[in-house]
FIMAR-71556 format. One record per residue (C-alpha): y, x negated, z. Coordinates in steps of 0.25 Angstrom, whole numbers, plus 5000, padded with zeros to 4 digits. Layout:
N
{c2 = Y&c1 = X&c3 = Z}
...
//
This chain:
343
{c2 = 5707&c1 = 4827&c3 = 5264}
{c2 = 5699&c1 = 4819&c3 = 5275}
{c2 = 5698&c1 = 4807&c3 = 5265}
{c2 = 5713&c1 = 4807&c3 = 5263}
{c2 = 5716&c1 = 4808&c3 = 5278}
{c2 = 5706&c1 = 4797&c3 = 5281}
{c2 = 5712&c1 = 4788&c3 = 5270}
{c2 = 5726&c1 = 4790&c3 = 5275}
{c2 = 5722&c1 = 4786&c3 = 5289}
{c2 = 5715&c1 = 4774&c3 = 5284}
{c2 = 5728&c1 = 4771&c3 = 5276}
{c2 = 5737&c1 = 4772&c3 = 5288}
{c2 = 5728&c1 = 4764&c3 = 5297}
{c2 = 5726&c1 = 4753&c3 = 5287}
{c2 = 5741&c1 = 4752&c3 = 5285}
{c2 = 5743&c1 = 4751&c3 = 5300}
{c2 = 5732&c1 = 4741&c3 = 5303}
{c2 = 5735&c1 = 4732&c3 = 5290}
{c2 = 5750&c1 = 4732&c3 = 5293}
{c2 = 5747&c1 = 4727&c3 = 5307}
{c2 = 5737&c1 = 4716&c3 = 5302}
{c2 = 5748&c1 = 4712&c3 = 5292}
{c2 = 5757&c1 = 4707&c3 = 5303}
{c2 = 5757&c1 = 4692&c3 = 5305}
{c2 = 5751&c1 = 4688&c3 = 5318}
{c2 = 5742&c1 = 4701&c3 = 5320}
{c2 = 5731&c1 = 4697&c3 = 5329}
{c2 = 5721&c1 = 4705&c3 = 5321}
{c2 = 5724&c1 = 4699&c3 = 5307}
{c2 = 5719&c1 = 4685&c3 = 5302}
{c2 = 5728&c1 = 4676&c3 = 5295}
{c2 = 5725&c1 = 4672&c3 = 5280}
{c2 = 5730&c1 = 4658&c3 = 5278}
{c2 = 5731&c1 = 4654&c3 = 5263}
{c2 = 5722&c1 = 4644&c3 = 5258}
{c2 = 5718&c1 = 4638&c3 = 5244}
{c2 = 5710&c1 = 4650&c3 = 5241}
{c2 = 5721&c1 = 4660&c3 = 5245}
{c2 = 5731&c1 = 4667&c3 = 5236}
{c2 = 5740&c1 = 4670&c3 = 5247}
{c2 = 5751&c1 = 4660&c3 = 5251}
{c2 = 5753&c1 = 4663&c3 = 5266}
{c2 = 5745&c1 = 4666&c3 = 5279}
{c2 = 5743&c1 = 4682&c3 = 5279}
{c2 = 5736&c1 = 4691&c3 = 5289}
{c2 = 5722&c1 = 4694&c3 = 5286}
{c2 = 5712&c1 = 4705&c3 = 5291}
{c2 = 5720&c1 = 4716&c3 = 5285}
{c2 = 5707&c1 = 4723&c3 = 5280}
{c2 = 5706&c1 = 4728&c3 = 5295}
{c2 = 5717&c1 = 4738&c3 = 5291}
{c2 = 5708&c1 = 4743&c3 = 5280}
{c2 = 5696&c1 = 4744&c3 = 5289}
{c2 = 5704&c1 = 4751&c3 = 5301}
{c2 = 5709&c1 = 4760&c3 = 5290}
{c2 = 5695&c1 = 4763&c3 = 5286}
{c2 = 5691&c1 = 4766&c3 = 5300}
{c2 = 5703&c1 = 4775&c3 = 5303}
{c2 = 5700&c1 = 4783&c3 = 5290}
{c2 = 5685&c1 = 4784&c3 = 5294}
{c2 = 5689&c1 = 4789&c3 = 5307}
{c2 = 5698&c1 = 4800&c3 = 5301}
{c2 = 5687&c1 = 4804&c3 = 5291}
{c2 = 5677&c1 = 4805&c3 = 5303}
{c2 = 5687&c1 = 4814&c3 = 5310}
{c2 = 5689&c1 = 4823&c3 = 5298}
{c2 = 5675&c1 = 4824&c3 = 5292}
{c2 = 5666&c1 = 4820&c3 = 5304}
{c2 = 5659&c1 = 4809&c3 = 5295}
{c2 = 5659&c1 = 4794&c3 = 5294}
{c2 = 5668&c1 = 4788&c3 = 5282}
{c2 = 5659&c1 = 4776&c3 = 5280}
{c2 = 5646&c1 = 4780&c3 = 5274}
{c2 = 5636&c1 = 4777&c3 = 5285}
{c2 = 5635&c1 = 4769&c3 = 5298}
{c2 = 5628&c1 = 4757&c3 = 5291}
{c2 = 5639&c1 = 4756&c3 = 5281}
{c2 = 5649&c1 = 4756&c3 = 5293}
{c2 = 5641&c1 = 4746&c3 = 5300}
{c2 = 5642&c1 = 4737&c3 = 5288}
{c2 = 5657&c1 = 4739&c3 = 5287}
{c2 = 5658&c1 = 4735&c3 = 5301}
{c2 = 5650&c1 = 4722&c3 = 5300}
{c2 = 5659&c1 = 4718&c3 = 5288}
{c2 = 5671&c1 = 4721&c3 = 5295}
{c2 = 5667&c1 = 4713&c3 = 5308}
{c2 = 5662&c1 = 4701&c3 = 5301}
{c2 = 5674&c1 = 4700&c3 = 5291}
{c2 = 5684&c1 = 4701&c3 = 5303}
{c2 = 5677&c1 = 4690&c3 = 5309}
{c2 = 5677&c1 = 4682&c3 = 5296}
{c2 = 5692&c1 = 4684&c3 = 5294}
{c2 = 5694&c1 = 4677&c3 = 5307}
{c2 = 5682&c1 = 4667&c3 = 5309}
{c2 = 5678&c1 = 4664&c3 = 5295}
{c2 = 5663&c1 = 4667&c3 = 5297}
{c2 = 5652&c1 = 4660&c3 = 5289}
{c2 = 5649&c1 = 4666&c3 = 5275}
{c2 = 5634&c1 = 4668&c3 = 5279}
{c2 = 5637&c1 = 4676&c3 = 5291}
{c2 = 5647&c1 = 4685&c3 = 5283}
{c2 = 5637&c1 = 4687&c3 = 5272}
{c2 = 5626&c1 = 4692&c3 = 5282}
{c2 = 5636&c1 = 4702&c3 = 5288}
{c2 = 5639&c1 = 4707&c3 = 5274}
{c2 = 5625&c1 = 4708&c3 = 5270}
{c2 = 5622&c1 = 4716&c3 = 5283}
{c2 = 5634&c1 = 4725&c3 = 5279}
{c2 = 5627&c1 = 4727&c3 = 5266}
{c2 = 5614&c1 = 4731&c3 = 5272}
{c2 = 5622&c1 = 4741&c3 = 5280}
{c2 = 5625&c1 = 4748&c3 = 5267}
{c2 = 5610&c1 = 4748&c3 = 5263}
{c2 = 5607&c1 = 4754&c3 = 5277}
{c2 = 5617&c1 = 4765&c3 = 5274}
{c2 = 5610&c1 = 4768&c3 = 5261}
{c2 = 5621&c1 = 4763&c3 = 5252}
{c2 = 5614&c1 = 4754&c3 = 5241}
{c2 = 5615&c1 = 4750&c3 = 5227}
{c2 = 5602&c1 = 4755&c3 = 5220}
{c2 = 5607&c1 = 4758&c3 = 5206}
{c2 = 5618&c1 = 4757&c3 = 5195}
{c2 = 5619&c1 = 4768&c3 = 5185}
{c2 = 5623&c1 = 4764&c3 = 5171}
{c2 = 5631&c1 = 4772&c3 = 5162}
{c2 = 5622&c1 = 4781&c3 = 5154}
{c2 = 5613&c1 = 4785&c3 = 5165}
{c2 = 5604&c1 = 4773&c3 = 5167}
{c2 = 5603&c1 = 4768&c3 = 5181}
{c2 = 5601&c1 = 4753&c3 = 5185}
{c2 = 5592&c1 = 4754&c3 = 5198}
{c2 = 5592&c1 = 4742&c3 = 5207}
{c2 = 5579&c1 = 4746&c3 = 5214}
{c2 = 5574&c1 = 4734&c3 = 5223}
{c2 = 5587&c1 = 4727&c3 = 5221}
{c2 = 5595&c1 = 4738&c3 = 5228}
{c2 = 5596&c1 = 4732&c3 = 5242}
{c2 = 5600&c1 = 4718&c3 = 5236}
{c2 = 5610&c1 = 4724&c3 = 5227}
{c2 = 5616&c1 = 4732&c3 = 5238}
{c2 = 5618&c1 = 4721&c3 = 5247}
{c2 = 5623&c1 = 4712&c3 = 5237}
{c2 = 5633&c1 = 4722&c3 = 5232}
{c2 = 5639&c1 = 4725&c3 = 5246}
{c2 = 5640&c1 = 4711&c3 = 5250}
{c2 = 5646&c1 = 4707&c3 = 5237}
{c2 = 5657&c1 = 4718&c3 = 5237}
{c2 = 5660&c1 = 4716&c3 = 5252}
{c2 = 5663&c1 = 4701&c3 = 5249}
{c2 = 5669&c1 = 4704&c3 = 5235}
{c2 = 5681&c1 = 4712&c3 = 5242}
{c2 = 5683&c1 = 4700&c3 = 5251}
{c2 = 5683&c1 = 4690&c3 = 5239}
{c2 = 5693&c1 = 4699&c3 = 5232}
{c2 = 5702&c1 = 4700&c3 = 5244}
{c2 = 5711&c1 = 4688&c3 = 5240}
{c2 = 5724&c1 = 4694&c3 = 5235}
{c2 = 5735&c1 = 4703&c3 = 5241}
{c2 = 5732&c1 = 4717&c3 = 5239}
{c2 = 5719&c1 = 4715&c3 = 5231}
{c2 = 5708&c1 = 4720&c3 = 5240}
{c2 = 5716&c1 = 4730&c3 = 5247}
{c2 = 5720&c1 = 4736&c3 = 5233}
{c2 = 5706&c1 = 4736&c3 = 5228}
{c2 = 5701&c1 = 4743&c3 = 5240}
{c2 = 5712&c1 = 4754&c3 = 5240}
{c2 = 5710&c1 = 4756&c3 = 5225}
{c2 = 5695&c1 = 4755&c3 = 5224}
{c2 = 5692&c1 = 4763&c3 = 5236}
{c2 = 5702&c1 = 4773&c3 = 5231}
{c2 = 5695&c1 = 4775&c3 = 5218}
{c2 = 5681&c1 = 4776&c3 = 5225}
{c2 = 5688&c1 = 4787&c3 = 5234}
{c2 = 5692&c1 = 4795&c3 = 5221}
{c2 = 5678&c1 = 4794&c3 = 5216}
{c2 = 5673&c1 = 4800&c3 = 5229}
{c2 = 5683&c1 = 4811&c3 = 5229}
{c2 = 5679&c1 = 4814&c3 = 5214}
{c2 = 5664&c1 = 4814&c3 = 5218}
{c2 = 5667&c1 = 4823&c3 = 5230}
{c2 = 5663&c1 = 4813&c3 = 5241}
{c2 = 5673&c1 = 4814&c3 = 5253}
{c2 = 5667&c1 = 4803&c3 = 5262}
{c2 = 5666&c1 = 4793&c3 = 5250}
{c2 = 5680&c1 = 4797&c3 = 5246}
{c2 = 5686&c1 = 4795&c3 = 5260}
{c2 = 5679&c1 = 4782&c3 = 5263}
{c2 = 5685&c1 = 4776&c3 = 5250}
{c2 = 5699&c1 = 4783&c3 = 5252}
{c2 = 5700&c1 = 4778&c3 = 5266}
{c2 = 5696&c1 = 4764&c3 = 5261}
{c2 = 5707&c1 = 4765&c3 = 5250}
{c2 = 5718&c1 = 4769&c3 = 5259}
{c2 = 5714&c1 = 4759&c3 = 5270}
{c2 = 5715&c1 = 4748&c3 = 5259}
{c2 = 5728&c1 = 4754&c3 = 5255}
{c2 = 5734&c1 = 4752&c3 = 5269}
{c2 = 5730&c1 = 4738&c3 = 5269}
{c2 = 5735&c1 = 4735&c3 = 5255}
{c2 = 5749&c1 = 4739&c3 = 5261}
{c2 = 5749&c1 = 4725&c3 = 5267}
{c2 = 5740&c1 = 4718&c3 = 5258}
{c2 = 5747&c1 = 4720&c3 = 5245}
{c2 = 5754&c1 = 4708&c3 = 5240}
{c2 = 5761&c1 = 4701&c3 = 5247}
{c2 = 5750&c1 = 4704&c3 = 5257}
{c2 = 5753&c1 = 4705&c3 = 5272}
{c2 = 5739&c1 = 4705&c3 = 5276}
{c2 = 5725&c1 = 4702&c3 = 5270}
{c2 = 5713&c1 = 4710&c3 = 5270}
{c2 = 5703&c1 = 4699&c3 = 5275}
{c2 = 5688&c1 = 4699&c3 = 5276}
{c2 = 5689&c1 = 4710&c3 = 5286}
{c2 = 5694&c1 = 4720&c3 = 5275}
{c2 = 5689&c1 = 4715&c3 = 5262}
{c2 = 5674&c1 = 4713&c3 = 5265}
{c2 = 5673&c1 = 4727&c3 = 5272}
{c2 = 5681&c1 = 4733&c3 = 5261}
{c2 = 5671&c1 = 4727&c3 = 5251}
{c2 = 5660&c1 = 4733&c3 = 5259}
{c2 = 5667&c1 = 4747&c3 = 5258}
{c2 = 5667&c1 = 4745&c3 = 5243}
{c2 = 5652&c1 = 4743&c3 = 5243}
{c2 = 5650&c1 = 4755&c3 = 5252}
{c2 = 5659&c1 = 4764&c3 = 5243}
{c2 = 5652&c1 = 4760&c3 = 5230}
{c2 = 5637&c1 = 4762&c3 = 5236}
{c2 = 5641&c1 = 4775&c3 = 5243}
{c2 = 5648&c1 = 4781&c3 = 5231}
{c2 = 5636&c1 = 4778&c3 = 5223}
{c2 = 5626&c1 = 4784&c3 = 5233}
{c2 = 5635&c1 = 4796&c3 = 5234}
{c2 = 5636&c1 = 4798&c3 = 5219}
{c2 = 5651&c1 = 4796&c3 = 5220}
{c2 = 5650&c1 = 4786&c3 = 5208}
{c2 = 5641&c1 = 4776&c3 = 5201}
{c2 = 5642&c1 = 4762&c3 = 5205}
{c2 = 5651&c1 = 4758&c3 = 5193}
{c2 = 5662&c1 = 4766&c3 = 5199}
{c2 = 5665&c1 = 4757&c3 = 5212}
{c2 = 5661&c1 = 4745&c3 = 5203}
{c2 = 5673&c1 = 4748&c3 = 5194}
{c2 = 5682&c1 = 4752&c3 = 5205}
{c2 = 5681&c1 = 4739&c3 = 5212}
{c2 = 5678&c1 = 4730&c3 = 5200}
{c2 = 5691&c1 = 4722&c3 = 5201}
{c2 = 5685&c1 = 4716&c3 = 5213}
{c2 = 5670&c1 = 4716&c3 = 5209}
{c2 = 5673&c1 = 4709&c3 = 5196}
{c2 = 5683&c1 = 4699&c3 = 5201}
{c2 = 5674&c1 = 4695&c3 = 5212}
{c2 = 5661&c1 = 4695&c3 = 5204}
{c2 = 5667&c1 = 4687&c3 = 5193}
{c2 = 5673&c1 = 4677&c3 = 5202}
{c2 = 5660&c1 = 4675&c3 = 5210}
{c2 = 5652&c1 = 4673&c3 = 5197}
{c2 = 5663&c1 = 4663&c3 = 5191}
{c2 = 5662&c1 = 4655&c3 = 5204}
{c2 = 5647&c1 = 4654&c3 = 5204}
{c2 = 5647&c1 = 4650&c3 = 5190}
{c2 = 5656&c1 = 4639&c3 = 5193}
{c2 = 5648&c1 = 4635&c3 = 5205}
{c2 = 5659&c1 = 4637&c3 = 5214}
{c2 = 5657&c1 = 4641&c3 = 5229}
{c2 = 5659&c1 = 4656&c3 = 5226}
{c2 = 5657&c1 = 4659&c3 = 5241}
{c2 = 5670&c1 = 4652&c3 = 5245}
{c2 = 5684&c1 = 4658&c3 = 5245}
{c2 = 5691&c1 = 4655&c3 = 5232}
{c2 = 5702&c1 = 4662&c3 = 5224}
{c2 = 5696&c1 = 4662&c3 = 5210}
{c2 = 5695&c1 = 4677&c3 = 5209}
{c2 = 5702&c1 = 4683&c3 = 5197}
{c2 = 5712&c1 = 4690&c3 = 5205}
{c2 = 5715&c1 = 4677&c3 = 5213}
{c2 = 5716&c1 = 4669&c3 = 5200}
{c2 = 5726&c1 = 4679&c3 = 5194}
{c2 = 5734&c1 = 4679&c3 = 5207}
{c2 = 5735&c1 = 4664&c3 = 5208}
{c2 = 5738&c1 = 4663&c3 = 5193}
{c2 = 5752&c1 = 4669&c3 = 5194}
{c2 = 5749&c1 = 4684&c3 = 5196}
{c2 = 5750&c1 = 4683&c3 = 5211}
{c2 = 5745&c1 = 4694&c3 = 5221}
{c2 = 5753&c1 = 4706&c3 = 5218}
{c2 = 5752&c1 = 4706&c3 = 5202}
{c2 = 5737&c1 = 4702&c3 = 5203}
{c2 = 5735&c1 = 4713&c3 = 5214}
{c2 = 5742&c1 = 4724&c3 = 5206}
{c2 = 5734&c1 = 4720&c3 = 5193}
{c2 = 5721&c1 = 4721&c3 = 5201}
{c2 = 5726&c1 = 4735&c3 = 5206}
{c2 = 5727&c1 = 4740&c3 = 5191}
{c2 = 5713&c1 = 4735&c3 = 5188}
{c2 = 5708&c1 = 4742&c3 = 5201}
{c2 = 5714&c1 = 4755&c3 = 5197}
{c2 = 5709&c1 = 4753&c3 = 5183}
{c2 = 5695&c1 = 4751&c3 = 5187}
{c2 = 5696&c1 = 4763&c3 = 5197}
{c2 = 5700&c1 = 4771&c3 = 5185}
{c2 = 5688&c1 = 4766&c3 = 5177}
{c2 = 5679&c1 = 4770&c3 = 5189}
{c2 = 5684&c1 = 4784&c3 = 5189}
{c2 = 5682&c1 = 4786&c3 = 5174}
{c2 = 5668&c1 = 4780&c3 = 5175}
{c2 = 5659&c1 = 4791&c3 = 5181}
{c2 = 5664&c1 = 4802&c3 = 5171}
{c2 = 5663&c1 = 4792&c3 = 5159}
{c2 = 5651&c1 = 4793&c3 = 5150}
{c2 = 5641&c1 = 4782&c3 = 5149}
{c2 = 5647&c1 = 4775&c3 = 5137}
{c2 = 5661&c1 = 4776&c3 = 5144}
{c2 = 5655&c1 = 4771&c3 = 5157}
{c2 = 5650&c1 = 4758&c3 = 5149}
{c2 = 5664&c1 = 4757&c3 = 5143}
{c2 = 5670&c1 = 4757&c3 = 5156}
{c2 = 5661&c1 = 4747&c3 = 5162}
{c2 = 5662&c1 = 4738&c3 = 5149}
{c2 = 5677&c1 = 4739&c3 = 5149}
{c2 = 5678&c1 = 4735&c3 = 5164}
{c2 = 5670&c1 = 4723&c3 = 5161}
{c2 = 5678&c1 = 4719&c3 = 5149}
{c2 = 5691&c1 = 4721&c3 = 5157}
{c2 = 5687&c1 = 4712&c3 = 5169}
{c2 = 5682&c1 = 4701&c3 = 5159}
{c2 = 5696&c1 = 4702&c3 = 5152}
{c2 = 5703&c1 = 4701&c3 = 5166}
{c2 = 5695&c1 = 4689&c3 = 5170}
{c2 = 5699&c1 = 4682&c3 = 5157}
{c2 = 5713&c1 = 4686&c3 = 5158}
{c2 = 5714&c1 = 4680&c3 = 5173}
{c2 = 5708&c1 = 4667&c3 = 5168}
{c2 = 5718&c1 = 4667&c3 = 5156}
{c2 = 5730&c1 = 4669&c3 = 5165}
{c2 = 5725&c1 = 4659&c3 = 5175}
{c2 = 5724&c1 = 4648&c3 = 5164}
{c2 = 5738&c1 = 4652&c3 = 5159}
{c2 = 5744&c1 = 4651&c3 = 5173}
{c2 = 5737&c1 = 4638&c3 = 5176}
{c2 = 5742&c1 = 4632&c3 = 5162}
{c2 = 5756&c1 = 4637&c3 = 5165}
{c2 = 5756&c1 = 4631&c3 = 5179}
{c2 = 5751&c1 = 4617&c3 = 5174}
//
């Protein structure tokens, strides 16, 4: 009951703040002007991710009043989140140098290590465990920085990142409830409902965009939930990887593809699969709704994964890989057909 109360407060506060930020001329919002790498066609208020963060803060306050405990797992984790919120808010307005942002992102990842959240092993179906040993620190830092930035990379279409946050954290909350972990459940449910409040104004056609101030801290929270859930025995790492795989796969595939083509992968672009599909005639709404179906499907696969036997777990992972390979090929085929028709 405390988790639900906290989440409902987060939803209400996120709705209120996001709605105010969606108003043109709001002094707290930035303005996202269309450019060659954008999918949107007109200037739109940005910084709407503040609605999610204020909602998270309100939900955390209610949880503390009801349970007498912090909602975010540890002071170091909270410090890392505050570092990312601060530098991302500044970047939305001042366009900070990439090296400076990276250093802060790395410090936030170090905060997770200081809070005893780390990636030290990966259990394989069948009982074998892949231990990372001396690579634990490096892999943890790389994972946290990558996921934080990955959410930012994928925040380029109306309703996309907000929907992934609401659906993804909602599934993690369900895993927490099934495992009997109230704090973990509350943390993810609050985030899910806070994203839902923002989504009310971000669903296509979007009236406000999330901005770095929302997307990067939200990606950080994905990493926090994944490592915290593994640490507390809520699930194995495959579960959050499956839940958030629509983002993980698209961003990772696009990065490798751009590197293979010797493109400046660190620069803004619109060559992610979802961007290519939206630009090839599907538009924001149809592409976003299709991605929601994929997100829910992967959440369902993640729910089935823990109870499955070793053989079935390998089948789930193999089928997931085959599904994404097929989807990537279908996006490319549709893109080519659309280009031929346009010419």
